[in-house]
C-alpha positions in Angstrom: -13.1 25.7 -119.8 -15.5 25.0 -116.9 -15.5 22.7 -113.9 -18.5 21.0 -112.6 -18.8 19.9 -108.9 -21.4 17.4 -107.8 -22.5 17.0 -104.1 -22.8 13.4 -103.5 -24.3 13.9 -99.9 -23.6 11.5 -97.1 -22.4 8.1 -97.9 -24.5 5.0 -97.0 -21.7 3.9 -94.6 -21.8 7.2 -92.6 -25.5 7.0 -92.4 -25.4 3.5 -90.9 -22.8 4.6 -88.4 -24.8 7.6 -87.2 -27.9 5.4 -86.9 -25.9 2.9 -84.8 -24.6 5.6 -82.5 -28.0 7.1 -82.0 -29.5 3.7 -81.3 -26.7 2.8 -78.8 -27.2 6.2 -77.0 -30.9 5.6 -76.9 -30.5 2.1 -75.6 -28.0 3.2 -73.0 -30.3 6.0 -71.8 -33.2 3.5 -71.6 -30.9 1.1 -69.6 -29.8 3.9 -67.2 -33.3 5.1 -66.7 -34.5 1.5 -66.2 -31.7 0.6 -63.7 -32.4 3.8 -61.8 -36.1 3.1 -61.7 -35.5 -0.5 -60.7 -33.1 0.7 -58.0 -35.7 3.1 -56.7 -38.3 0.4 -56.7 -36.1 -2.0 -54.8 -34.8 0.5 -52.3 -31.3 0.4 -50.6 -29.5 -2.9 -50.9 -27.1 -4.5 -48.4 -23.7 -4.2 -50.1 -21.2 -5.5 -47.5 -21.0 -7.0 -44.0 -17.9 -6.6 -41.8 -17.4 -8.1 -38.3 -14.9 -9.1 -35.6 -15.2 -12.7 -36.5 -12.5 -13.9 -34.0 -13.7 -11.9 -31.0 -17.5 -11.8 -31.2 -17.7 -14.6 -28.6 -14.6 -13.6 -26.7 -15.2 -10.0 -25.5 -17.7 -7.2 -25.1 -17.6 -4.4 -27.6 -17.2 -6.6 -30.7 -19.2 -5.4 -33.7 -21.0 -6.2 -37.0 -21.2 -3.4 -39.6 -23.8 -3.5 -42.5 -23.0 -1.2 -45.4 -25.6 0.1 -47.9 -25.2 0.6 -51.7 -26.4 4.2 -51.3 -27.0 6.9 -48.6 -29.7 6.0 -46.2 -31.8 7.8 -43.6 -30.9 7.2 -39.9 -31.9 3.7 -38.7 -33.6 3.3 -35.2 -32.6 0.5 -32.9 -36.2 -0.7 -33.0 -35.8 -1.5 -36.7 -33.0 -4.1 -36.0 -33.7 -7.6 -34.7 -31.0 -10.2 -33.8 -31.8 -13.9 -33.4 -30.8 -15.3 -30.9 -31.4 -12.2 -28.9 -28.3 -10.2 -27.9 -28.1 -6.7 -26.4 -26.3 -4.1 -28.6 -25.8 -0.4 -29.3 -26.5 1.0 -32.7 -24.6 3.7 -34.7 -25.0 4.9 -38.3 -23.0 7.2 -40.5 -25.5 7.7 -43.3 -24.1 4.9 -45.4 -23.8 2.0 -42.9 -25.0 0.9 -39.5 -22.8 -0.6 -36.8 -24.0 -3.0 -34.1 -21.7 -3.1 -31.1 -22.5 -5.9 -28.7 -22.7 -5.2 -25.0 -21.6 -8.8 -24.1 -19.8 -11.6 -25.8 -22.0 -13.7 -28.0 -22.7 -17.4 -27.6 -20.0 -19.7 -29.1 -20.6 -21.8 -32.3 -23.9 -20.1 -32.9 -25.5 -18.8 -36.1 -26.9 -15.3 -35.6 -29.4 -13.7 -38.0 -29.6 -9.9 -38.3 -32.7 -8.3 -39.8 -33.2 -4.6 -40.5 -36.6 -3.3 -41.6 -37.7 0.0 -43.0 -34.3 1.0 -44.6 -35.1 4.2 -46.5 -32.8 6.0 -49.0 -31.9 9.6 -48.6 -34.1 11.4 -51.1 -36.5 9.5 -53.4 -37.0 5.8 -53.5 -38.7 2.8 -51.8 -37.7 1.5 -48.4 -36.3 -2.0 -48.2 -35.4 -4.7 -45.6 -32.0 -6.4 -45.0 -31.1 -9.8 -43.7 -27.8 -11.4 -43.1 -26.2 -14.0 -40.8 -22.9 -14.9 -39.3 -21.5 -17.8 -37.2 -19.4 -17.2 -34.1 -16.2 -19.1 -33.3 -15.6 -21.7 -30.5 -13.5 -22.2 -27.4 -11.0 -24.8 -26.5 -8.9 -25.5 -23.3 -5.8 -27.5 -22.4 -5.2 -29.6 -19.3 -2.9 -32.3 -17.9 -3.4 -36.0 -17.6 -1.2 -38.6 -15.8 -0.5 -41.7 -17.8 2.0 -43.9 -15.8 5.2 -42.0 -15.4 4.3 -39.6 -18.2 2.1 -36.5 -18.1 0.3 -35.5 -21.2 -1.0 -32.1 -22.3 -4.5 -32.5 -23.8 -6.6 -30.1 -25.8 -10.4 -30.3 -25.7 -13.5 -28.5 -27.0 -16.6 -27.9 -24.9 -19.4 -30.2 -26.2 -17.1 -32.2 -28.4 -16.2 -35.8 -27.7 -12.6 -36.9 -27.1 -9.4 -34.9 -26.7 -6.2 -34.3 -28.7 -2.8 -35.1 -27.1 -0.6 -32.1 -27.8 2.6 -33.0 -25.8 3.9 -35.9 -23.6 6.8 -35.7 -21.2 7.7 -36.7 -17.6 7.5 -34.1 -14.9 5.0 -31.6 -16.4 3.8 -29.3 -13.7 1.7 -26.7 -15.5 0.8 -25.4 -19.0 -0.5 -22.1 -20.3 -1.0 -20.6 -23.8 1.3 -17.8 -25.0 1.0 -16.3 -28.5 0.4 -19.3 -30.8 2.3 -21.9 -28.7 2.0 -23.5 -25.3 4.4 -22.8 -22.4 5.1 -25.9 -20.4 6.8 -26.1 -17.0 8.5 -29.3 -16.1 10.4 -30.7 -13.1 13.5 -32.5 -14.4 15.6 -33.9 -11.5 16.5 -31.0 -9.2 15.7 -28.4 -11.9 12.6 -26.9 -13.5 12.6 -26.6 -17.3 10.6 -24.0 -19.2 9.6 -25.2 -22.7 7.6 -23.8 -25.6 5.6 -26.4 -27.5 4.1 -26.1 -31.0 0.6 -27.5 -30.5 0.3 -28.6 -34.2 3.5 -30.6 -34.2 4.3 -31.3 -30.5 7.8 -30.1 -31.0 9.3 -28.6 -27.8 12.0 -26.0 -27.4 13.6 -25.3 -24.0 14.1 -21.7 -22.8 17.4 -21.7 -20.9 17.1 -19.2 -18.0 20.0 -17.1 -17.0 21.9 -18.0 -13.7 19.9 -17.1 -10.7 16.4 -17.5 -12.3 14.2 -20.5 -11.5 10.6 -20.5 -12.8 8.3 -22.1 -10.2 4.9 -21.4 -11.7 3.0 -20.1 -14.7 0.1 -17.6 -14.7 -3.3 -18.6 -15.9 -2.9 -16.6 -19.1 -0.4 -14.5 -21.0 -0.2 -11.0 -22.4 0.3 -11.3 -26.1 3.7 -12.8 -26.6 4.7 -12.1 -23.0 4.8 -15.1 -20.7 3.9 -14.3 -17.1 5.7 -16.4 -14.5 6.5 -16.6 -10.8 10.2 -17.3 -10.3 12.9 -17.5 -7.6 15.5 -14.9 -8.3 18.7 -15.4 -6.3 21.2 -13.1 -8.0 19.6 -9.7 -7.7 21.5 -6.6 -6.6 19.1 -6.1 -3.7 19.2 -9.7 -2.6 17.2 -12.9 -3.3 13.5 -12.8 -4.0 11.5 -16.0 -3.7 8.4 -15.7 -5.8 9.1 -12.7 -8.0 6.9 -11.7 -10.9 9.0 -12.2 -14.0 7.9 -11.5 -17.6 9.5 -13.2 -20.6 8.8 -12.1 -24.2 8.9 -15.4 -26.1 9.3 -13.7 -29.5 12.0 -11.3 -28.5 15.3 -12.0 -26.9 13.6 -13.9 -24.0 15.4 -12.0 -21.3 13.5 -12.4 -18.0 12.3 -9.0 -16.6 11.6 -8.7 -12.9 8.6 -6.5 -12.1 9.2 -3.9 -9.4 6.6 -2.5 -7.0 5.7 1.0 -6.1 8.8 1.4 -3.9 11.1 0.0 -6.5 11.6 -3.4 -5.0 10.7 -6.6 -6.8 7.1 -7.8 -6.1 7.0 -10.8 -3.8 4.1 -12.9 -5.1 1.7 -15.4 -3.6 -0.8 -15.5 -6.5 -1.0 -13.8 -9.8 -3.9 -13.5 -12.3 -3.8 -12.2 -15.9 -6.6 -10.8 -17.9 -6.2 -12.2 -21.5 -8.5 -9.4 -22.7 -6.6 -6.4 -21.4 -3.3 -8.0 -20.4 -3.5 -6.4 -17.0 -2.0 -8.4 -14.1 -3.3 -8.8 -10.5 -0.6 -9.6 -8.0 -1.4 -10.8 -4.5 1.8 -10.2 -2.5 3.1 -12.1 0.5 2.4 -9.0 2.7 -1.3 -9.4 1.6 -1.3 -6.2 -0.5 -3.1 -6.6 -3.8 -1.8 -4.5 -6.7 -2.4 -4.3 -10.4 0.3 -4.1 -13.0 -0.1 -2.8 -16.6 2.6 -4.2 -18.9 1.9 -1.5 -21.5 3.2 1.3 -19.3 4.9 -0.7 -16.5 2.7 1.1 -13.9 1.9 -0.6 -10.6 -1.2 0.6 -8.7 -2.6 -0.5 -5.3 -6.0 -2.2 -5.3 -6.4 -3.1 -1.6 -5.6 -5.6 1.1 -6.6 -9.2 0.5 -6.7 -12.5 2.4 -7.3 -14.4 -0.9 -7.3 -13.6 -4.7 -9.7 -15.4 -7.0 -8.7 -13.6 -10.1 -10.5 -11.6 -12.8 -14.1 -11.8 -13.9 -14.8 -13.4 -17.3 -14.3 -10.0 -19.1 -11.1 -9.1 -17.3 -12.6 -5.9 -16.0 -13.1 -6.7 -12.3 -10.9 -8.1 -9.5 -12.4 -10.9 -7.5 -10.9 -11.3 -4.0 -11.5 -11.6 -0.3 -10.7 -8.8 2.2 -11.4 -8.4 6.0 -15.1 -8.0 5.4 -15.7 -10.9 3.0 -15.8 -11.7 -0.7 -16.1 -8.9 -3.2 -15.7 -7.8 -6.8 -14.0 -4.5 -7.6 -14.4 -2.6 -10.9 -10.9 -1.7 -11.8 -12.0 1.3 -14.0 -14.3 3.0 -11.5 -13.1 1.5 -8.2 -16.7 0.5 -7.3 -16.9 -2.4 -4.8 -19.7 -5.0 -4.8 -20.0 -7.2 -1.7 -21.0 -10.9 -2.2 -23.4 -12.1 0.5 -22.7 -15.4 2.1 -26.0 -16.8 0.9 -27.8 -20.1 1.5 -28.5 -23.4 -0.2 -31.8 -25.1 0.4 -32.1 -23.2 3.7 -28.6 -24.1 4.9 -26.0 -21.3 5.2 -23.0 -22.1 3.0 -19.4 -21.0 2.8 -18.3 -20.0 -0.6 -14.6 -20.6 -1.2 -14.2 -19.2 -4.7 -16.5 -17.5 -7.2 -16.5 -16.6 -10.9 -18.4 -13.7 -12.4 -20.0 -13.9 -15.9 -20.5 -11.0 -18.3 -24.3 -11.2 -17.6 -23.6 -10.7 -13.9 -24.2 -14.3 -12.9 -22.1 -15.4 -10.0 -20.9 -19.0 -9.9 -19.5 -20.3 -6.6 -17.4 -23.2 -5.4 -18.9 -23.7 -2.0 -19.0 -26.0 1.0 -21.8 -27.5 3.1 -21.2 -28.9 6.6 -20.6 -32.6 6.8 -22.6 -35.0 8.8 -21.4 -35.2 12.4 -17.6 -35.1 12.3 -17.5 -36.1 8.6 -15.9 -34.2 5.8 -17.7 -31.3 4.2 -19.6 -31.5 0.9 -18.1 -29.5 -1.9 -20.5 -28.2 -4.6 -20.7 -25.6 -7.3 -23.7 -23.3 -7.2 -25.2 -20.4 -9.1 -26.5 -17.4 -7.2 -29.6 -15.4 -7.9 -30.2 -11.7 -7.1 -31.5 -12.6 -3.6 -28.4 -14.5 -2.6 -30.2 -17.9 -3.0 -27.9 -20.6 -4.4 -29.0 -23.5 -6.7 -26.9 -26.6 -7.5 -24.8 -26.6 -10.7 -22.7 -29.7 -10.1 -21.3 -31.7 -7.2 -22.5 -34.6 -5.1 -25.0 -34.2 -2.2 -25.0 -38.0 -1.6 -21.4 -38.3 -0.4 -18.6 -35.8 0.4 -16.3 -35.1 -2.6 -13.9 -32.4 -3.5 -14.1 -29.5 -6.0 -10.9 -27.9 -7.2 -10.5 -25.0 -9.6 -13.5 -23.5 -11.5 -13.3 -21.1 -14.4 -15.7 -19.5 -16.9 -15.2 -19.2 -20.6 -14.8 -15.5 -21.7 -18.5 -15.3 -22.6 -19.7 -17.0 -19.4 -21.4 -19.8 -21.4 -19.2 -22.7 -20.2 -17.8 -23.6 -16.8 -14.8 -25.9 -16.2 -14.8 -27.7 -12.9 -12.2 -30.0 -11.3 -14.0 -32.8 -9.5 -12.5 -35.5 -7.4 -14.5 -38.3 -5.6 -12.2 -38.2 -2.6 -12.8 -35.9 0.3 -10.9 -34.3 3.1 -11.6 -31.8 6.0 -10.0 -29.1 3.8 -11.7 -30.2 0.5 -9.6 -30.3 -2.6 -6.8 -28.4 -1.0 -6.4 -31.3 1.5 -5.9 -34.0 -1.2 -2.5 -35.4 -2.0 -0.8 -34.8 -5.3 -1.4 -38.5 -6.2 -5.1 -38.3 -5.4 -5.4 -35.2 -7.6 -3.4 -36.7 -10.5 -5.2 -40.0 -10.5 -8.8 -39.3 -9.5 -9.6 -35.8 -10.8 -11.9 -35.2 -13.8 -12.6 -32.0 -15.6 -16.3 -31.4 -16.0 -17.7 -29.1 -18.6 -21.0 -27.4 -17.8 -23.1 -25.4 -20.3 -24.6 -22.8 -17.9 -27.1 -21.7 -20.5 -28.7 -25.1 -20.5 -27.4 -26.0 -17.0 -26.2 -29.4 -18.4 -22.9 -31.3 -18.3 -21.6 -31.4 -21.9 -18.3 -33.2 -21.3 -16.1 -34.9 -18.7 -12.4 -35.7 -19.2 -9.9 -37.4 -16.8 -7.3 -34.8 -16.0 -6.5 -31.7 -13.9 -4.8 -28.3 -14.2 -6.9 -26.8 -17.0 -6.5 -23.4 -18.7 -8.8 -21.8 -21.2 
């Protein structure tokens, strides 16, 4: 008996499968080679853009980072162009480049970033990148008197109209803290401190402990901490009228009295807060000027002052007056810069207050002598490097009064309190009624040197 085996070979189905696999592998290889070749022909591509969207117009040191889809050769600063022009520093890590801006950017502005000659590490063509971003805007709040009621208004530079945020009798001052507004009101013989939700207008009163009476609010806050001036009458060391008191509105809201270098409560004439760093300048009743850092609770001496103007727009320099005149002091280096008295159209003027922009531009509230025994003329000027002043706003036809002036954080906009009434002392000599009824807040775009808004009101805060 014999057995016979027959080799049938490979079945038609197996042959088709092998053919399909080989075809797919060949196609995939062709695709990979094609994609690689296309990628090399195109050069490095811009894969992602990251930026400090909320702070590009608010502070120096904000950044935009451009990330490549592959490793790239170092990029030189001459290969990068920004429109509108803005000074920046450039860093790269082999995969991305980072543009760090030396000054805050313009508000509500579309910027275009173009990078040429981007070369891959190794083989491949060079390419060019282009991207754009738009900066945010500013707003400010102020008070307006309407009959027996005072209103808190919100406005935007360059935009028409205002938004009424809160209405109540006896409002004295307002300042932002965290995402709400702190409002100080006089109610009978008391002062009330309230927190107002700006979206709903709902107010909540903060009841102070016995012996604490808030009498003023600082121009800004430190995060969620409200900076106030208060009369404290139940302290172990005795009463302090005008103490620096901090209140964390998101914590237990217990008022904290700030103590000086000797361990006694600071007795305050004027206080200024840098919203950028949170640092606080305190001009005391003994004319000593100190700085207080809420992060470490350290108080350091700055100098002796006869007036405190506050911080520069970036919150890095103290602006004040000492025995030799007006000056700015860099708080990091201690460097002093004296501000010359200057002249306007050949006439020596007396500047009463000045503001310092990130660009170095100095803006002054100044006075010119009146005619004969008449009241002085109050104006706002900008000063060039030679100490020559040119007019920004204010009347040269008839004496009027200029109150507070303040720059936006990027130095682009200037807010000015203007009142048509005059006095021998200027704005400081006006009555409370004159200020409440006659003052307007003028908004000046310093880049264009034009007035872009004017609103009846007073007591503004950025």
